[in-house]
ROSE-550056 format. One line per 3 residues: number of its first residue (from 1); their letters; for each residue y, z, x of N, C-alpha, C, CB. Coordinates in steps of 0.05 Angstrom, whole numbers, plus 5000, padded with zeros to 4 digits. Each point is the difference from the previous one (the first is absolute). Glycine has a CB too. Layout:
NUM) a) Y Z X Y Z X Y Z X Y Z X | ... $
***
This chain:
1) mll) 1885 3022 4926 5010 4973 5005 5031 5001 4999 4958 4979 4979 | 5055 5009 5041 5029 5000 5001 5010 4972 4992 5001 5035 5036 | 5015 4964 4943 5010 4974 4991 5030 4999 5007 4966 4998 4962 $
4) sip) 5043 4982 5054 5028 4997 5007 5013 4982 4979 4990 5007 5050 | 5030 5004 4936 5013 4985 4979 5025 4988 5011 4981 5030 4964 | 5022 4943 5037 5024 4987 5012 5025 5003 4983 4969 4967 5021 $
7) slq) 5053 5022 4990 5025 5001 4985 4998 4983 4975 5026 5007 5043 | 4989 5000 4937 4999 4987 4974 5027 4988 4994 4963 5031 4984 | 5038 4943 5009 5025 4987 4993 5004 5001 4970 4996 4969 5040 $
10) tkt) 5027 5041 4951 5005 5002 4972 5011 4974 4989 5010 5049 5006 | 4993 4950 4967 5010 4976 4987 5029 4993 5009 4971 5010 4961 | 5044 5009 5048 5027 4995 5009 5002 4990 5028 5015 5035 4968 $
13) grt) 4962 4964 5045 5000 4991 5028 5001 5022 5020 5022 4959 4984 | 4982 5065 5007 5001 5023 5019 4972 5008 5008 5043 5016 4979 | 4955 4993 5045 4974 5008 5011 4999 5031 5000 4997 4959 5029 $
16) rsl) 4981 5051 4959 4996 5029 4999 4976 5007 5018 5019 5002 4952 | 4986 5015 5067 4979 5008 5018 4983 5023 4988 5029 4987 5039 | 4945 5009 4961 4982 5020 4989 4984 5014 5023 4997 4974 4957 $
19) lar) 5000 5052 5041 4985 5014 5021 4970 4994 4997 5035 5036 5001 | 4952 4964 5023 4971 4997 4999 4987 5024 4987 5001 4972 5042 | 4980 5023 4941 4987 5022 4985 4971 5001 5007 5034 4995 4963 $
22) sls) 4955 5029 5038 4971 5003 5005 4987 5004 4973 5008 5021 5045 | 4974 4960 4948 4986 5001 4974 4971 5004 5005 5035 4970 4980 | 4953 5048 5005 4971 5005 5002 4985 4982 4980 5008 5048 5014 $
25) vve) 4974 4936 4997 4983 4983 4983 4972 5013 4999 5027 4958 5012 | 4965 5052 4965 4975 5014 4997 4979 4981 4991 5024 5043 4990 | 4953 4956 5023 4978 4983 4993 4973 5013 5007 5030 4959 5006 $
28) wer) 4949 5030 4984 4973 5010 5006 4990 4989 5027 4990 5005 4950 | 5003 5013 5068 4987 4992 5025 4970 5004 4996 5041 5013 5028 | 4943 4969 4982 4971 5000 4994 4983 5002 5026 5010 4973 4959 $
31) aqs) 4967 5041 5038 4981 5000 5021 4986 4973 5002 4993 5050 4994 | 5009 4937 5029 4989 4973 5004 4973 5001 5013 5047 4982 5002 | 4950 5034 5019 4975 5002 5015 4998 5027 5013 5000 4951 5008 $
34) vel) 4976 5056 5001 4995 5026 5013 4982 4996 5024 5006 5025 4956 | 4997 4994 5063 4982 5001 5023 4993 5029 5005 5021 4959 5021 | 4955 5045 4991 4991 5027 5005 5019 5012 5022 4952 4989 4987 $
37) gsq) 5060 5034 5006 5018 5013 5019 4987 5022 5016 5036 4989 4969 | 4954 5031 5017 4987 5023 5013 4979 5012 4983 5042 5009 5026 | 4940 5006 4987 4979 5015 4986 5001 5029 5010 4971 4959 4994 $
40) edg) 5030 5060 4988 4999 5028 5007 4978 5012 4983 5050 5002 5012 | 4945 5024 4992 4981 5014 4983 5009 5000 4972 4987 5029 5039 | 4999 4956 4944 5006 5000 4971 5023 4983 4992 4983 5044 5000 $
43) lvv) 5027 4938 5017 5023 4984 4993 5000 4973 5015 5027 5042 4991 | 4977 4936 4994 5003 4974 5011 5029 4991 4994 4950 4989 4995 | 5065 5002 5025 5027 4991 4997 5001 4970 5005 5019 5046 5013 $
46) lnv) 4992 4939 4968 5004 4972 5003 5029 4993 5004 4960 4992 4970 | 5045 4990 5049 5027 4990 5004 5005 4977 4981 4999 5013 5049 | 5023 4988 4936 5006 4981 4979 5022 4981 5009 4985 5034 4965 $
49) tsd) 5011 4941 5030 5021 4980 5004 5011 4992 4973 4979 4983 5043 | 5047 5019 4953 5011 4993 4974 5010 4971 5000 5013 5048 4993 | 4994 4942 4983 5009 4973 4998 5028 4997 5011 4971 4994 4960 $
52) qgd) 5043 5028 5045 5026 4998 5013 5000 5007 5029 5020 5012 4956 | 4960 5004 5052 4994 5005 5029 5021 5016 5015 4977 4958 4997 | 5040 5057 4989 5021 5015 5014 4993 5029 5005 5033 4969 4980 $
55) stp) 4944 5040 5010 4993 5028 5002 4971 5002 5011 5031 5013 4962 | 4960 5012 5041 4973 5005 5011 4984 5017 4981 5017 4996 5048 | 4977 4995 4928 4985 5016 4981 4972 5007 5009 5027 4979 4964 $
58) klg) 4963 5044 5026 4973 5008 5006 4986 5009 4974 5013 5014 5047 | 4961 4981 4952 4984 5007 4977 4977 5018 5010 5012 4957 4975 | 4986 5067 5014 4978 5018 5007 4979 5000 4979 5032 5028 5025 $
61) lsf) 4942 4970 4983 4977 5001 4982 4983 5023 5009 5001 4950 4991 | 4991 5066 4989 4983 5023 5006 4983 5007 4976 5034 5018 5032 | 4946 5000 4972 4982 5007 4979 4999 5031 4997 4972 4958 5009 $
64) psa) 5043 5053 4971 4998 5029 4995 4972 5009 4994 5046 4999 4983 | 4938 4983 5004 4972 5004 4996 4987 4973 5000 5007 5043 4974 | 4966 4956 5026 4986 4974 5003 5007 4980 4978 4964 5025 5023 $
67) dvl) 5043 4985 4953 5005 4983 4977 5030 4998 4993 4955 5012 4983 | 5062 4995 5036 5030 4999 4995 5013 4987 5024 4998 5042 4972 | 5017 4937 5022 5015 4985 5020 5030 5006 4997 4965 4963 5001 $
70) rfq) 5048 5044 5021 5029 5006 4999 5016 4979 5015 4989 5049 4997 | 5033 4942 4990 5019 4982 5012 5026 5016 5006 4980 4959 4976 | 5030 5039 5049 5026 5011 5007 5016 4977 5014 4982 5049 5004 $
73) fsp) 5041 4945 4985 5015 4978 5011 5028 5008 5007 4973 4968 4974 | 5036 5026 5051 5027 5005 5009 5013 4974 5009 4987 5047 5014 | 5034 4944 4972 5013 4975 5008 5014 5001 5027 5006 4991 4952 $
76) lgd) 5001 5033 5057 5012 5004 5027 4979 5005 5021 5042 5017 4978 | 4935 4992 5014 4978 5004 5019 5003 5024 5017 4994 4953 5000 | 5023 5066 4992 5004 5024 5017 4993 5026 4986 5036 4975 5023 $
79) vaf) 4946 5024 4958 4992 5023 4985 4972 5008 5010 5028 4988 4960 | 4966 5037 5044 4974 5010 5008 4982 5001 4975 5020 5027 5039 | 4960 4956 4959 4982 5000 4977 4980 5023 5002 5005 4950 4996 $
82) eag) 4985 5059 4981 4980 5021 4999 4972 4987 5003 5030 5029 4971 | 4953 4983 5044 4973 4990 5004 4982 5009 4978 5007 5001 5049 | 4970 4986 4947 4981 5007 4980 4978 5018 5011 5010 4957 4977 $
85) aad) 4971 5049 5006 4979 5019 5008 4972 4986 5003 5026 5036 4977 | 4970 4942 5009 4974 4988 4999 4994 4982 5024 5004 5001 4950 | 4971 4998 5058 4991 4982 5021 5001 4971 4990 4971 5037 5020 $
88) ysi) 5035 4945 4999 5000 4972 4993 4993 4984 5025 5035 5007 4963 | 4957 4968 5032 4996 4981 5022 5020 4978 4998 4951 5011 5002 | 5054 4975 5020 5020 4978 4999 4989 4976 5016 5037 5034 4996 $
91) eed) 4967 4942 4992 4993 4975 5013 5024 4982 4999 4951 5005 4988 | 5052 4978 5032 5023 4981 5000 4991 4973 5011 5031 5038 5007 | 4979 4941 4980 4997 4973 5011 5027 4987 4998 4951 4997 4986 $
94) sns) 5050 4977 5019 5026 4986 5001 5014 4999 4973 4982 4973 5038 | 5003 5030 4941 5012 4997 4973 5004 5026 4984 4979 4956 5000 | 5005 5064 5007 5000 5024 4983 4993 5026 5015 4987 4970 4962 $
97) iil) 5018 5052 5024 4993 5027 5010 4985 5013 4977 5041 5004 5031 | 4935 5006 4975 4983 5012 4980 4995 5029 5006 4977 4956 4992 | 5031 5061 4988 4995 5029 5002 4979 5008 4980 5048 5008 5015 $
100) sts) 4933 5009 4993 4978 5007 4982 4995 5030 5002 4980 4955 5005 | 5016 5057 4972 4990 5028 4998 4972 4998 4986 5047 5020 4997 | 4942 5002 4996 4974 5000 4987 5003 4990 4971 4985 5038 5028 $
103) ale) 5039 4960 4961 5005 4992 4972 5016 4975 4997 4997 5047 4988 | 5021 4947 5031 5019 4977 4997 4999 4981 5023 5029 5030 4973 | 4976 4945 5022 5005 4980 5021 5028 4988 4994 4950 4990 5007 $
106) vtv) 5067 5011 5012 5028 4990 4997 5004 4978 5020 5017 5045 4985 | 4988 4931 5005 5005 4976 5017 5030 4993 4999 4953 4983 4993 | 5060 5018 5030 5028 4993 5002 5002 4972 5013 5014 5049 5004 $
109) tks) 4996 4932 4981 5005 4973 5012 5026 5001 5015 4975 4978 4962 | 5024 5011 5063 5023 5002 5017 5023 4982 4992 4969 5012 5037 | 5025 4963 4957 5022 4981 4993 4990 4978 4982 5022 5010 5044 $
112) pyg) 4990 4988 4932 5020 5018 4989 4988 5027 4993 5025 4961 4983 | 4991 5060 5018 4990 5027 4995 4987 5002 4972 5036 5018 5030 | 4941 4996 4969 4987 5005 4975 4979 5023 5004 5007 4952 4985 $
115) vev) 4985 5060 4993 4980 5022 5001 4979 4996 4979 5035 5031 5017 | 4940 4974 4990 4978 5000 4981 4985 5026 5002 4996 4950 5003 | 5000 5064 4975 4987 5026 4999 4974 4997 4984 5044 5025 5004 $
118) rdl) 4934 4982 5009 4974 4997 4988 4984 5026 4999 4999 4952 5015 | 4988 5054 4963 4983 5024 4997 4973 4994 5012 5024 5014 4958 | 4968 5000 5064 4975 4995 5013 4976 5009 4984 5024 5004 5043 $
121) dtg) 4979 5016 4939 4978 5009 4984 4991 4979 4980 5017 5047 5005 | 5002 4939 4984 4993 4979 4979 5003 4972 5011 5015 5032 4965 | 4999 4965 5058 5005 4973 5010 5022 4986 4985 4953 4997 5014 $
124) kll) 5060 5017 4968 5020 4988 4982 5028 4999 5014 4974 5016 4960 | 5040 4961 5036 5027 4998 5009 5018 5016 4981 4992 4955 5020 | 5022 5065 4990 5017 5017 4984 5027 4987 4995 4977 5041 5018 $
127) tqn) 5037 4952 5003 5026 4988 4997 5007 4984 5026 5015 5037 4968 | 5004 4944 5029 5007 4984 5023 5028 4988 4996 4951 4990 5009 | 5061 5001 5013 5024 4984 4998 5001 4982 5025 5024 5036 4974 $
130) ggt) 4995 4946 5027 5002 4983 5023 5008 4971 4992 4966 5028 5023 | 5050 4960 4994 5007 4972 4997 5024 4993 4984 4953 4994 5004 | 5059 5026 4982 5023 4994 4984 5027 5006 5014 4973 5010 4960 $
133) gse) 5025 5006 5062 5025 5008 5014 5014 5023 4987 5004 4954 5014 | 4985 5058 4965 5013 5022 4986 4983 5025 4999 5026 4967 4973 | 4953 5034 5044 4981 5023 4999 5014 5026 5007 4963 4969 5012 $
136) lsw) 5055 5031 5008 5014 5023 5009 5028 4992 5007 4957 5022 5017 | 5063 4990 4970 5028 4992 5005 5018 5023 4996 4990 4954 4986 | 5034 5044 5025 5020 5021 4999 5028 4988 4999 4969 5032 5024 $
139) ltd) 5049 4981 4962 5028 4990 4999 5014 5006 5026 5001 5008 4951 | 5015 4973 5058 5014 5003 5025 5027 4986 4999 4956 5003 5024 | 5063 5007 4992 5025 4987 5005 5006 5000 5030 5018 5013 4953 $
142) grp) 4961 4985 5062 5001 5003 5029 4987 5026 5009 5043 4974 5000 | 4958 5046 4983 4985 5025 5002 4985 5004 4974 5033 5021 5033 | 4943 4992 4969 4984 5004 4975 5016 5015 4979 4958 4999 5028 $
145) ren) 5041 4991 4948 5012 5015 4978 4979 5018 4988 5032 4962 4990 | 4974 5051 4988 4983 5021 4990 4982 4990 4977 5034 5033 5013 | 4954 4943 4991 4982 4989 4979 4976 4986 5014 5039 4995 4968 $
148) frg) 4937 5011 5022 4976 4987 5009 4986 4986 4977 4995 5034 5038 | 4988 4946 4969 4985 4986 4979 4972 4993 5011 5043 4982 4979 | 4936 5024 5005 4973 4993 5007 4989 4983 4977 4994 5041 5028 $
151) rye) 4987 4941 4979 4989 4982 4980 4971 4994 5006 5046 4979 4994 | 4938 5021 4984 4971 4994 5002 4992 4981 4978 4992 5046 5020 | 4987 4938 4986 4989 4982 4981 4985 5015 4978 4996 4965 5035 $
154) sps) 5003 5023 4941 4987 5014 4978 4988 4979 4981 5031 5039 5003 | 4942 4960 4994 4988 4981 4981 5006 5009 4971 4963 4990 5033 | 5035 4991 4949 5008 5005 4972 4982 5022 4987 5017 4953 4997 $
157) sek) 4959 5051 5014 4982 5020 4988 5006 5029 5009 4966 4964 4998 | 5052 5039 5021 5006 5027 5011 5018 5015 4980 4995 4983 5048 | 4997 5042 4947 5016 5018 4983 5011 5023 5016 4972 4987 4960 $
160) fyg) 5051 5024 5031 5014 5021 5015 5005 5023 4981 5021 4967 5031 | 4973 5058 4979 5005 5024 4984 5014 5021 5017 4958 4990 4972 | 5061 5024 5015 5012 5022 5015 5030 5002 4996 4965 4995 5033 $
163) fge) 5049 5013 4988 5030 5002 5001 5010 5025 4984 5003 4951 5005 | 4980 5068 4990 5009 5024 4987 5000 4998 4970 5027 5009 5039 | 4988 5008 4948 5001 5001 4971 5016 4976 4989 4996 5051 5001 $
166) ryn) 4991 4933 4982 5014 4977 4988 4994 4999 4970 4997 4974 5043 | 5020 5013 4941 4998 5001 4971 4994 4974 4987 5031 5038 5002 | 4963 4942 5015 4995 4973 4988 4973 4988 5009 5050 4993 4999 $
169) gie) 4931 5024 5006 4973 4991 5008 4993 5007 5028 5005 4963 4968 | 4969 5038 5038 4992 5009 5027 4994 4976 5019 4981 5041 4978 | 5016 4935 5012 4994 4977 5017 5026 4985 5005 4953 4996 4982 $
172) krg) 5053 4999 5044 5027 4992 5008 5002 4972 5011 5009 5046 5009 | 4969 4938 4990 5002 4973 5009 5020 4984 4983 4952 5002 5017 | 5065 4982 4995 5020 4985 4986 5025 5015 4994 4963 4976 4980 $
175) etv) 5040 5048 5032 5024 5017 4996 5014 5006 5026 4979 5020 4959 | 5046 4986 5040 5015 5010 5023 5006 5030 4994 5020 4954 5011 | 4972 5063 5007 5001 5029 4996 5019 5013 5019 4953 5000 4984 $
178) diy) 5067 5015 5006 5019 5015 5016 4988 5027 5007 5039 4976 4979 | 4963 5032 5046 4993 5027 5008 5026 5015 5002 4958 4985 5026 | 5049 5027 4951 5026 5013 4998 4998 5019 4976 5025 4960 5020 $
181) vyn) 4987 5064 4983 5000 5020 4979 5023 4995 4981 4978 5034 5031 | 5016 4961 4944 5020 4996 4979 5000 5024 4982 4994 4950 5002 | 5029 5061 4993 5003 5022 4980 5004 4987 4973 5020 5032 5035 $
184) qyq) 4959 4959 4954 5001 4987 4974 4976 5010 4984 5023 4958 5018 | 4982 5055 4959 4979 5014 4986 4991 4987 4975 5019 5041 5019 | 4992 4936 4974 4991 4985 4977 5000 4971 5006 5018 5035 4969 $
187) nqg) 4964 4950 5019 4998 4971 5004 4998 4993 5030 5026 4993 4957 | 4957 5022 5058 4999 4997 5029 4990 4972 5008 4993 5049 5004 | 4986 4941 4983 4989 4974 5008 4989 5003 5029 5032 4975 4970 $
190) ers) 4979 5008 5048 4991 5000 5028 5013 5023 5016 4994 4951 4997 | 5027 5060 4993 5014 5022 5014 4983 5025 5000 5045 4980 4989 | 4958 5036 5033 4983 5023 5003 5015 5023 5013 4960 4971 5003 $
193) yla) 5033 5053 4990 5010 5024 5013 4980 5009 5022 5024 5014 4958 | 4952 4973 5043 4980 5006 5020 4991 4974 5013 4985 5042 4974 | 5032 4946 5042 4993 4975 5013 4986 5006 5027 5040 4978 4979 $
196) vpf) 4938 5006 5026 4984 5004 5023 4995 4973 5014 4978 5041 4979 | 5028 4957 5047 4996 4974 5015 4971 4996 5008 5048 5003 5016 | 4935 4996 4965 4971 4997 5005 4987 4985 4977 4999 5042 5027 $
199) fys) 4982 4939 4980 4985 4987 4979 4971 4997 5009 5041 4976 4984 | 4941 5021 4996 4972 4994 5005 4995 4971 4990 4986 5049 4996 | 4999 4936 5020 4992 4973 4993 4971 4998 4991 5034 4983 5033 $
202) skg) 4961 5000 4948 4973 4996 4990 4982 4988 5022 5018 4994 4953 | 4993 4997 5069 4984 4989 5022 4988 5022 5018 5028 4959 4999 | 4979 5066 4995 4988 5022 5015 5017 5012 5022 4958 4980 4988 $
205) ygl) 5068 5019 5009 5018 5013 5020 5025 5010 4986 4982 4969 5037 | 5033 5048 4977 5025 5009 4991 5021 4996 5022 4978 5033 4970 | 5047 4966 5022 5022 4998 5019 5020 5022 4995 4994 4950 5003 $
208) yld) 5012 5065 5017 5019 5023 4999 5023 4994 5019 4963 5033 4988 | 5061 4965 5000 5024 4996 5016 5013 5028 5005 5008 4954 4980 | 4992 5054 5045 5009 5027 5007 5030 5000 5003 4956 5010 5023 $
211) sty) 5058 4994 4955 5029 5001 5000 5010 5015 4976 5001 4956 5023 | 5021 5058 4980 5013 5014 4978 5025 4984 4991 4983 5044 5018 | 5021 4932 4993 5023 4984 4992 4993 4981 4978 5018 5004 5046 $
214) yaq) 5003 4984 4942 4995 4980 4979 4982 4977 5010 5045 5012 4980 | 4936 4981 5003 4983 4977 5006 4995 4984 4975 4978 5026 5038 | 5013 4950 4966 4993 4982 4977 4975 4985 5007 5049 4996 4987 $
217) fdm) 4932 5004 4994 4975 4985 5002 5000 4977 4980 4976 5042 5016 | 5023 4934 4995 4998 4976 4983 4970 4992 5000 5048 4984 5011 | 4938 5024 4967 4971 4997 4999 4992 4973 4987 4996 5050 4997 $
220) ads) 5007 4929 5020 4995 4972 4991 5017 4993 4976 4953 5005 5017 | 5071 5005 4982 5019 4994 4979 5016 4975 5007 5004 5049 4988 | 5010 4951 5035 5015 4976 5008 4982 4978 5009 5037 5030 5014 $
223) dpn) 4941 4977 4999 4980 4980 5010 4973 5009 4991 5029 4988 5040 | 4956 4997 4944 4975 5008 4989 4978 5002 5021 5013 4980 4958 | 4992 5012 5067 4979 5000 5020 5004 5021 5021 4995 4952 4992 $
226) qyt) 5024 5066 5005 5005 5020 5020 5016 5024 4988 4998 4965 5036 | 5000 5057 4978 5017 5023 4993 5017 5007 5024 4966 5018 4967 | 5057 4994 5027 5020 5006 5021 5011 5028 4995 5012 4951 5005 $
229) ftv) 4992 5064 5016 5014 5025 4997 5024 5000 5019 4957 5025 4988 | 5065 4986 5002 5025 5002 5015 5009 5029 4999 5013 4952 4989 | 4996 5058 5034 5007 5028 5001 5025 5004 5017 4952 5013 4995 $
232) nts) 5065 5006 4996 5023 5008 5016 4992 5021 5020 5031 4990 4961 | 4984 5012 5061 4997 5021 5020 5028 5009 5008 4955 4982 5016 | 5046 5034 5005 5026 5008 5010 4998 5007 5030 5013 5018 4954 $
235) gdd) 5010 4986 5059 5000 5008 5028 5004 4976 5018 4971 5038 4989 | 5033 4969 5037 5004 4979 5020 4974 4986 5008 5039 5026 5017 | 4938 4988 4979 4974 4988 5008 4982 5000 4975 5005 5016 5048 $
238) pvl) 5000 4967 4933 4984 5000 4976 4971 4992 5006 5041 4988 4973 | 4940 5023 5011 4972 4995 5004 4987 4995 4973 4999 5029 5041 | 4984 4951 4957 4983 4995 4977 4973 5013 5005 5024 4956 4990 $
241) dyy) 4967 5059 4991 4975 5016 5003 4984 4998 4974 5023 5032 5034 | 4953 4956 4968 4983 4999 4976 4971 5000 5008 5036 4976 4975 | 4946 5029 5005 4971 5003 5004 4985 4982 4980 5007 5047 5017 $
244) iis) 4970 4943 4993 4981 4987 4982 4974 5017 5001 5020 4953 5008 | 4971 5055 4968 4978 5019 4998 4978 4986 4985 5031 5040 5000 | 4945 4959 5011 4977 4986 4987 4982 5020 4986 5003 4964 5034 $
247) gtp) 4982 5026 4945 4981 5017 4987 5000 4998 4970 5004 5030 5038 | 4981 4987 4949 5000 5002 4971 5026 5012 4990 4949 5004 5000 | 5057 4995 4974 5024 5012 4991 5002 5030 5008 5000 4968 4961 $
250) eev) 4978 5046 5037 5000 5029 5007 5006 5003 5030 4967 5010 4963 | 5020 4973 5054 5004 5002 5029 5029 4992 5008 4951 4990 5006 | 5059 4990 4981 5027 4991 5007 5021 5021 4992 4986 4952 4995 $
253) igg) 5011 5059 4981 5019 5021 4991 4997 5024 5017 4998 4983 4953 | 4977 5024 5055 4996 5023 5018 5013 4995 5027 4958 5010 4977 | 5040 4965 5033 5013 4994 5026 5030 5001 4998 4962 4972 5011 $
256) yse) 5049 5018 4967 5029 5002 4995 5009 5029 4999 4999 4957 4975 | 4986 5060 5012 5007 5028 4998 5000 5014 5027 4981 5001 4954 | 5000 4991 5063 4999 5012 5027 5025 4992 5016 4950 5000 4998 $
259) lsg) 5059 4976 4998 5023 4990 5015 5026 5012 4990 4975 4958 5009 | 5028 5043 4964 5025 5008 4988 5002 5030 4996 5002 4956 4978 | 4974 5057 5020 5000 5029 4994 4996 5005 4971 5029 5008 5039 $
262) spg) 4955 5012 4955 4995 5008 4972 5017 5024 4993 4953 4982 5002 | 5059 5018 4974 5017 5023 4992 4983 5024 4994 5035 4969 4982 | 4976 5055 5025 4987 5024 4992 5007 5008 4971 5000 5015 5048 $
265) yaq) 4986 5003 4941 5006 5008 4972 5028 5011 4997 4952 5010 4994 | 5057 5006 5026 5027 5011 4998 5021 4978 5001 4984 5042 5022 | 5011 4937 4993 5019 4978 5001 5001 4984 4974 4993 4997 5049 $
268) mgi) 4984 5001 4938 4998 4984 4976 5014 5015 4977 4958 4980 5015 | 5042 5046 4985 5013 5015 4978 4981 5005 4977 5043 4980 5014 | 4963 5040 4970 4983 5007 4977 4999 4977 4980 5011 5048 5007 $
271) wal) 5011 4938 4989 5001 4978 4980 4980 4979 5006 5048 5010 4993 | 4946 4985 5033 4982 4979 5007 4971 5008 4995 5032 4984 5035 | 4963 5042 4963 4972 5009 4995 4994 5001 4970 5003 5027 5042 $
274) dvr) 5016 4969 4941 4997 5000 4971 4988 5027 4991 4993 4950 5001 | 5019 5071 5009 4991 5027 4992 5012 5007 4973 4995 5014 5049 | 4989 4992 4932 5010 5006 4973 4990 5027 4991 5003 4951 4990 $
277) q) 5013 5063 4993 4991 5025 4989 4981 4996 4977 5043 5019 5012 $
***
């Protein structure tokens, strides 16, 4: 945004000319609506209309496996998304787009944008968002900045577990959790040397944010009816990349391990094996 600053008259009556200055106004740009863009093998791309309408964002949906949904979002819309492996079917009407695997049904509401994820084995609604205008947003000053935000509804009965090693309890509802490595060896509290951008929900799903950058999870802390994650990125073409994994705790953790990779014994080190003489 270019702001032209006019001449300024001083108290003595003299006029001082000021140069025009270019000032960056940073604000959250939001996904307002979506339309089906393209279908490829293992990938559905949605064209996103934002509330500011100056860019051409795209959202990629895919299934690495039948019980895992992947979101890839590019605010510039010029990033090649990775396709998934699982078979799926797709239906579309004037209001929604429905993607189904043997394990999941994903309903995307076109306008206003929203997502509903349902477990087909149990018929249970896992998670959803929509209607608030803050489901998917990114910082911008005319070009995308290096911050993304996602938001989902959460009933008061939902519990959250995870985020790596923590020292103030394992259940995180009502807390804001930093995904950041702190070198602090006493009185850690919420701070951790082993921070992990992953949690498991008592509703039968997990969320894995695929990023090595600083992130923050507001787990129904600021708003008791929803949780929000915010993550930093970098580069000229920033991408938000995260997964929703359905199943039992063992299945969800196993799915997370397949996506993130399991450490070998040599990588863990002898100290992690608790080998004693």
